[in-house]
N, CA, C and O atoms as a GROMACS GRO file, in nm:
protein
  340
    1MET      N    1   0.082  -0.119   0.000
    1MET     CA    2   0.000   0.000   0.000
    1MET      C    3   0.087   0.125   0.000
    1MET      O    4   0.053   0.225  -0.063
    2ALA      N    5   0.199   0.119   0.071
    2ALA     CA    6   0.289   0.234   0.074
    2ALA      C    7   0.346   0.262  -0.065
    2ALA      O    8   0.360   0.377  -0.105
    3GLN      N    9   0.379   0.156  -0.139
    3GLN     CA   10   0.433   0.173  -0.274
    3GLN      C   11   0.326   0.232  -0.367
    3GLN      O   12   0.358   0.318  -0.450
    4GLN      N   13   0.200   0.187  -0.354
    4GLN     CA   14   0.092   0.242  -0.436
    4GLN      C   15   0.071   0.391  -0.404
    4GLN      O   16   0.047   0.472  -0.493
    5HIS      N   17   0.081   0.423  -0.275
    5HIS     CA   18   0.065   0.563  -0.234
    5HIS      C   19   0.179   0.648  -0.290
    5HIS      O   20   0.158   0.762  -0.331
    6ARG      N   21   0.299   0.593  -0.291
    6ARG     CA   22   0.415   0.663  -0.345
    6ARG      C   23   0.396   0.690  -0.494
    6ARG      O   24   0.428   0.798  -0.543
    7LYS      N   25   0.343   0.590  -0.567
    7LYS     CA   26   0.317   0.609  -0.710
    7LYS      C   27   0.212   0.719  -0.731
    7LYS      O   28   0.226   0.803  -0.820
    8TYR      N   29   0.108   0.716  -0.649
    8TYR     CA   30   0.004   0.818  -0.660
    8TYR      C   31   0.062   0.957  -0.630
    8TYR      O   32   0.030   1.054  -0.699
    9TYR      N   33   0.146   0.965  -0.527
    9TYR     CA   34   0.202   1.092  -0.485
    9TYR      C   35   0.295   1.150  -0.592
    9TYR      O   36   0.296   1.271  -0.614
   10LEU      N   37   0.372   1.062  -0.659
   10LEU     CA   38   0.467   1.110  -0.760
   10LEU      C   39   0.404   1.126  -0.897
   10LEU      O   40   0.468   1.181  -0.987
   11ASP      N   41   0.283   1.080  -0.915
   11ASP     CA   42   0.217   1.088  -1.046
   11ASP      C   43   0.181   1.232  -1.080
   11ASP      O   44   0.115   1.300  -1.001
   12LYS      N   45   0.223   1.279  -1.197
   12LYS     CA   46   0.192   1.416  -1.240
   12LYS      C   47   0.072   1.419  -1.336
   12LYS      O   48   0.016   1.526  -1.359
   13THR      N   49   0.033   1.305  -1.391
   13THR     CA   50  -0.074   1.302  -1.490
   13THR      C   51  -0.212   1.287  -1.426
   13THR      O   52  -0.312   1.320  -1.490
   14GLY      N   53  -0.219   1.238  -1.304
   14GLY     CA   54  -0.348   1.217  -1.237
   14GLY      C   55  -0.416   1.088  -1.278
   14GLY      O   56  -0.536   1.072  -1.254
   15THR      N   57  -0.343   0.995  -1.339
   15THR     CA   58  -0.404   0.870  -1.383
   15THR      C   59  -0.395   0.760  -1.278
   15THR      O   60  -0.472   0.664  -1.283
   16VAL      N   61  -0.303   0.772  -1.184
   16VAL     CA   62  -0.288   0.669  -1.080
   16VAL      C   63  -0.394   0.694  -0.972
   16VAL      O   64  -0.406   0.805  -0.922
   17PRO      N   65  -0.472   0.589  -0.936
   17PRO     CA   66  -0.578   0.609  -0.837
   17PRO      C   67  -0.522   0.633  -0.696
   17PRO      O   68  -0.415   0.584  -0.662
   18GLN      N   69  -0.597   0.709  -0.618
   18GLN     CA   70  -0.557   0.739  -0.481
   18GLN      C   71  -0.582   0.617  -0.392
   18GLN      O   72  -0.678   0.543  -0.412
   19VAL      N   73  -0.495   0.596  -0.293
   19VAL     CA   74  -0.509   0.484  -0.200
   19VAL      C   75  -0.593   0.533  -0.083
   19VAL      O   76  -0.551   0.623  -0.011
   20PRO      N   77  -0.713   0.475  -0.061
   20PRO     CA   78  -0.803   0.525   0.042
   20PRO      C   79  -0.746   0.515   0.184
   20PRO      O   80  -0.788   0.589   0.272
   21TYR      N   81  -0.652   0.425   0.206
   21TYR     CA   82  -0.596   0.407   0.340
   21TYR      C   83  -0.524   0.533   0.386
   21TYR      O   84  -0.522   0.563   0.506
   22PHE      N   85  -0.465   0.606   0.294
   22PHE     CA   86  -0.383   0.722   0.329
   22PHE      C   87  -0.458   0.855   0.318
   22PHE      O   88  -0.396   0.961   0.332
   23VAL      N   89  -0.588   0.852   0.293
   23VAL     CA   90  -0.666   0.976   0.286
   23VAL      C   91  -0.698   1.019   0.428
   23VAL      O   92  -0.757   0.943   0.505
   24LEU      N   93  -0.659   1.142   0.462
   24LEU     CA   94  -0.687   1.194   0.596
   24LEU      C   95  -0.831   1.242   0.605
   24LEU      O   96  -0.881   1.303   0.511
   25PRO      N   97  -0.898   1.215   0.715
   25PRO     CA   98  -1.037   1.262   0.728
   25PRO      C   99  -1.040   1.415   0.740
   25PRO      O  100  -0.951   1.476   0.799
   26VAL      N  101  -1.144   1.473   0.684
   26VAL     CA  102  -1.163   1.617   0.690
   26VAL      C  103  -1.258   1.648   0.804
   26VAL      O  104  -1.362   1.583   0.818
   27LYS      N  105  -1.222   1.747   0.884
   27LYS     CA  106  -1.310   1.785   0.994
   27LYS      C  107  -1.438   1.846   0.937
   27LYS      O  108  -1.438   1.908   0.831
   28GLU      N  109  -1.546   1.826   1.009
   28GLU     CA  110  -1.676   1.871   0.959
   28GLU      C  111  -1.680   2.023   0.943
   28GLU      O  112  -1.739   2.072   0.847
   29TRP      N  113  -1.619   2.098   1.035
   29TRP     CA  114  -1.625   2.244   1.026
   29TRP      C  115  -1.541   2.296   0.909
   29TRP      O  116  -1.563   2.408   0.863
   30GLU      N  117  -1.446   2.216   0.859
   30GLU     CA  118  -1.372   2.258   0.740
   30GLU      C  119  -1.455   2.236   0.614
   30GLU      O  120  -1.447   2.314   0.519
   31ARG      N  121  -1.534   2.130   0.614
   31ARG     CA  122  -1.616   2.099   0.497
   31ARG      C  123  -1.741   2.186   0.493
   31ARG      O  124  -1.781   2.234   0.386
   32TYR      N  125  -1.804   2.207   0.609
   32TYR     CA  126  -1.926   2.286   0.617
   32TYR      C  127  -1.906   2.399   0.718
   32TYR      O  128  -1.942   2.383   0.835
   33PRO      N  129  -1.849   2.511   0.677
   33PRO     CA  130  -1.825   2.620   0.774
   33PRO      C  131  -1.956   2.683   0.820
   33PRO      O  132  -2.052   2.690   0.744
   34LEU      N  133  -1.958   2.729   0.942
   34LEU     CA  134  -2.075   2.798   0.995
   34LEU      C  135  -2.083   2.937   0.933
   34LEU      O  136  -1.979   2.999   0.910
   35PRO      N  137  -2.202   2.987   0.905
   35PRO     CA  138  -2.213   3.121   0.847
   35PRO      C  139  -2.156   3.229   0.939
   35PRO      O  140  -2.113   3.334   0.891
   36THR      N  141  -2.154   3.204   1.070
   36THR     CA  142  -2.100   3.304   1.161
   36THR      C  143  -1.948   3.307   1.157
   36THR      O  144  -1.886   3.405   1.200
   37ASP      N  145  -1.886   3.201   1.104
   37ASP     CA  146  -1.741   3.196   1.095
   37ASP      C  147  -1.688   3.256   0.966
   37ASP      O  148  -1.566   3.267   0.947
   38LEU      N  149  -1.778   3.296   0.876
   38LEU     CA  150  -1.734   3.352   0.748
   38LEU      C  151  -1.680   3.493   0.770
   38LEU      O  152  -1.718   3.560   0.866
   39PRO      N  153  -1.590   3.538   0.683
   39PRO     CA  154  -1.536   3.673   0.700
   39PRO      C  155  -1.645   3.778   0.684
   39PRO      O  156  -1.744   3.754   0.615
   40PRO      N  157  -1.628   3.894   0.746
   40PRO     CA  158  -1.731   3.998   0.736
   40PRO      C  159  -1.742   4.052   0.594
   40PRO      O  160  -1.647   4.048   0.516
   41LEU      N  161  -1.860   4.102   0.561
   41LEU     CA  162  -1.884   4.157   0.427
   41LEU      C  163  -1.817   4.293   0.412
   41LEU      O  164  -1.805   4.370   0.508
   42SER      N  165  -1.776   4.322   0.290
   42SER     CA  166  -1.718   4.452   0.263
   42SER      C  167  -1.831   4.556   0.258
   42SER      O  168  -1.947   4.519   0.237
   43PRO      N  169  -1.800   4.683   0.277
   43PRO     CA  170  -1.905   4.786   0.272
   43PRO      C  171  -1.980   4.788   0.138
   43PRO      O  172  -2.100   4.816   0.136
   44GLU      N  173  -1.910   4.760   0.027
   44GLU     CA  174  -1.977   4.760  -0.103
   44GLU      C  175  -2.082   4.649  -0.110
   44GLU      O  176  -2.192   4.670  -0.161
   45LYS      N  177  -2.045   4.530  -0.059
   45LYS     CA  178  -2.140   4.418  -0.064
   45LYS      C  179  -2.259   4.444   0.030
   45LYS      O  180  -2.372   4.410  -0.004
   46LYS      N  181  -2.232   4.504   0.146
   46LYS     CA  182  -2.341   4.535   0.238
   46LYS      C  183  -2.438   4.634   0.173
   46LYS      O  184  -2.559   4.617   0.181
   47TRP      N  185  -2.383   4.736   0.107
   47TRP     CA  186  -2.467   4.836   0.042
   47TRP      C  187  -2.551   4.770  -0.067
   47TRP      O  188  -2.670   4.799  -0.080
   48HIS      N  189  -2.489   4.682  -0.145
   48HIS     CA  190  -2.563   4.616  -0.252
   48HIS      C  191  -2.676   4.530  -0.195
   48HIS      O  192  -2.787   4.532  -0.247
   49LEU      N  193  -2.648   4.455  -0.088
   49LEU     CA  194  -2.750   4.369  -0.030
   49LEU      C  195  -2.864   4.451   0.030
   49LEU      O  196  -2.981   4.412   0.020
   50LEU      N  197  -2.831   4.564   0.092
   50LEU     CA  198  -2.936   4.650   0.145
   50LEU      C  199  -3.020   4.712   0.033
   50LEU      O  200  -3.141   4.727   0.046
   51ARG      N  201  -2.953   4.748  -0.076
   51ARG     CA  202  -3.021   4.815  -0.187
   51ARG      C  203  -3.120   4.722  -0.257
   51ARG      O  204  -3.227   4.766  -0.300
   52VAL      N  205  -3.085   4.594  -0.270
   52VAL     CA  206  -3.171   4.500  -0.343
   52VAL      C  207  -3.260   4.417  -0.252
   52VAL      O  208  -3.328   4.325  -0.298
   53SER      N  209  -3.261   4.448  -0.121
   53SER     CA  210  -3.345   4.370  -0.031
   53SER      C  211  -3.492   4.398  -0.060
   53SER      O  212  -3.526   4.506  -0.107
   54PRO      N  213  -3.581   4.302  -0.032
   54PRO     CA  214  -3.724   4.320  -0.064
   54PRO      C  215  -3.787   4.440   0.007
   54PRO      O  216  -3.882   4.498  -0.046
   55GLU      N  217  -3.737   4.479   0.124
   55GLU     CA  218  -3.798   4.592   0.195
   55GLU      C  219  -3.772   4.723   0.121
   55GLU      O  220  -3.851   4.817   0.130
   56ASN      N  221  -3.661   4.730   0.046
   56ASN     CA  222  -3.624   4.856  -0.020
   56ASN      C  223  -3.661   4.859  -0.168
   56ASN      O  224  -3.624   4.953  -0.238
   57LEU      N  225  -3.733   4.759  -0.216
   57LEU     CA  226  -3.774   4.763  -0.355
   57LEU      C  227  -3.884   4.867  -0.374
   57LEU      O  228  -3.974   4.878  -0.291
   58LYS      N  229  -3.875   4.942  -0.483
   58LYS     CA  230  -3.974   5.045  -0.508
   58LYS      C  231  -4.099   4.980  -0.566
   58LYS      O  232  -4.093   4.904  -0.664
   59THR      N  233  -4.211   5.010  -0.506
   59THR     CA  234  -4.337   4.957  -0.558
   59THR      C  235  -4.405   5.070  -0.633
   59THR      O  236  -4.439   5.172  -0.574
   60TYR      N  237  -4.424   5.052  -0.758
   60TYR     CA  238  -4.484   5.154  -0.841
   60TYR      C  239  -4.626   5.113  -0.877
   60TYR      O  240  -4.656   4.996  -0.900
   61GLN      N  241  -4.713   5.213  -0.882
   61GLN     CA  242  -4.845   5.191  -0.937
   61GLN      C  243  -4.840   5.249  -1.078
   61GLN      O  244  -4.779   5.353  -1.100
   62ARG      N  245  -4.902   5.182  -1.171
   62ARG     CA  246  -4.897   5.229  -1.309
   62ARG      C  247  -5.033   5.279  -1.354
   62ARG      O  248  -5.137   5.223  -1.320
   63PHE      N  249  -5.028   5.386  -1.431
   63PHE     CA  250  -5.148   5.432  -1.499
   63PHE      C  251  -5.175   5.340  -1.616
   63PHE      O  252  -5.086   5.266  -1.657
   64PRO      N  253  -5.297   5.343  -1.672
   64PRO     CA  254  -5.323   5.262  -1.791
   64PRO      C  255  -5.229   5.295  -1.907
   64PRO      O  256  -5.202   5.210  -1.993
   65SER      N  257  -5.178   5.420  -1.909
   65SER     CA  258  -5.087   5.457  -2.017
   65SER      C  259  -4.949   5.395  -1.997
   65SER      O  260  -4.868   5.394  -2.090
   66GLY      N  261  -4.921   5.342  -1.878
   66GLY     CA  262  -4.791   5.282  -1.851
   66GLY      C  263  -4.700   5.372  -1.771
   66GLY      O  264  -4.589   5.331  -1.734
   67LYS      N  265  -4.745   5.496  -1.742
   67LYS     CA  266  -4.663   5.588  -1.664
   67LYS      C  267  -4.658   5.542  -1.519
   67LYS      O  268  -4.761   5.505  -1.461
   68ARG      N  269  -4.539   5.544  -1.461
   68ARG     CA  270  -4.525   5.500  -1.323
   68ARG      C  271  -4.551   5.615  -1.226
   68ARG      O  272  -4.519   5.730  -1.255
   69VAL      N  273  -4.610   5.581  -1.112
   69VAL     CA  274  -4.639   5.679  -1.008
   69VAL      C  275  -4.565   5.636  -0.883
   69VAL      O  276  -4.575   5.521  -0.840
   70THR      N  277  -4.490   5.728  -0.824
   70THR     CA  278  -4.413   5.694  -0.704
   70THR      C  279  -4.506   5.676  -0.585
   70THR      O  280  -4.617   5.730  -0.585
   71PRO      N  281  -4.463   5.602  -0.484
   71PRO     CA  282  -4.548   5.585  -0.364
   71PRO      C  283  -4.580   5.718  -0.296
   71PRO      O  284  -4.690   5.736  -0.242
   72HIS      N  285  -4.485   5.813  -0.299
   72HIS     CA  286  -4.507   5.944  -0.236
   72HIS      C  287  -4.621   6.019  -0.307
   72HIS      O  288  -4.709   6.075  -0.243
   73GLU      N  289  -4.616   6.019  -0.440
   73GLU     CA  290  -4.721   6.085  -0.518
   73GLU      C  291  -4.855   6.016  -0.498
   73GLU      O  292  -4.958   6.083  -0.489
   74ARG      N  293  -4.855   5.884  -0.492
   74ARG     CA  294  -4.978   5.809  -0.470
   74ARG      C  295  -5.038   5.842  -0.333
   74ARG      O  296  -5.159   5.852  -0.318
   75GLN      N  297  -4.948   5.859  -0.231
   75GLN     CA  298  -4.995   5.890  -0.098
   75GLN      C  299  -5.061   6.029  -0.095
   75GLN      O  300  -5.165   6.047  -0.031
   76ARG      N  301  -5.001   6.126  -0.164
   76ARG     CA  302  -5.060   6.260  -0.170
   76ARG      C  303  -5.195   6.257  -0.241
   76ARG      O  304  -5.290   6.323  -0.198
   77ARG      N  305  -5.204   6.181  -0.350
   77ARG     CA  306  -5.328   6.171  -0.425
   77ARG      C  307  -5.436   6.103  -0.342
   77ARG      O  308  -5.552   6.146  -0.344
   78ASP      N  309  -5.399   5.998  -0.268
   78ASP     CA  310  -5.497   5.927  -0.186
   78ASP      C  311  -5.549   6.017  -0.074
   78ASP      O  312  -5.667   6.009  -0.038
   79CYS      N  313  -5.463   6.103  -0.020
   79CYS     CA  314  -5.504   6.195   0.085
   79CYS      C  315  -5.603   6.296   0.029
   79CYS      O  316  -5.701   6.331   0.095
   80TYR      N  317  -5.578   6.344  -0.093
   80TYR     CA  318  -5.665   6.444  -0.153
   80TYR      C  319  -5.800   6.385  -0.192
   80TYR      O  320  -5.904   6.447  -0.170
   81PHE      N  321  -5.798   6.265  -0.250
   81PHE     CA  322  -5.921   6.202  -0.297
   81PHE      C  323  -5.974   6.100  -0.198
   81PHE      O  324  -6.040   6.004  -0.236
   82GLU      N  325  -5.946   6.122  -0.070
   82GLU     CA  326  -5.982   6.024   0.032
   82GLU      C  327  -6.132   6.001   0.041
   82GLU      O  328  -6.176   5.887   0.060
   83PHE      N  329  -6.212   6.107   0.029
   83PHE     CA  330  -6.354   6.095   0.052
   83PHE      C  331  -6.433   6.077  -0.077
   83PHE      O  332  -6.556   6.083  -0.077
   84ARG      N  333  -6.364   6.054  -0.186
   84ARG     CA  334  -6.434   6.029  -0.311
   84ARG      C  335  -6.490   5.888  -0.313
   84ARG      O  336  -6.418   5.795  -0.278
   85ALA      N  337  -6.613   5.870  -0.351
   85ALA     CA  338  -6.673   5.738  -0.347
   85ALA      C  339  -6.666   5.667  -0.479
   85ALA      O  340  -6.713   5.554  -0.491
   0.00000   0.00000   0.00000
């Protein structure tokens, strides 16, 4: 087995199969890192994630013509036409 492992180790082409006896086990935290252990996000990535988050998406109401109306304008219009039936 040691000779087979030596052949695998010295092989540059990748054609010699690996000997399972000499494969070291990988710790679970190396294979599946916890999200809390990941490096912190850069300010650019944080800004991008905040910008595209569902809470910050702009909700537009459209006229039949296709013109978009901002929520602020819609709020002013609703206040003015509040009592219209």
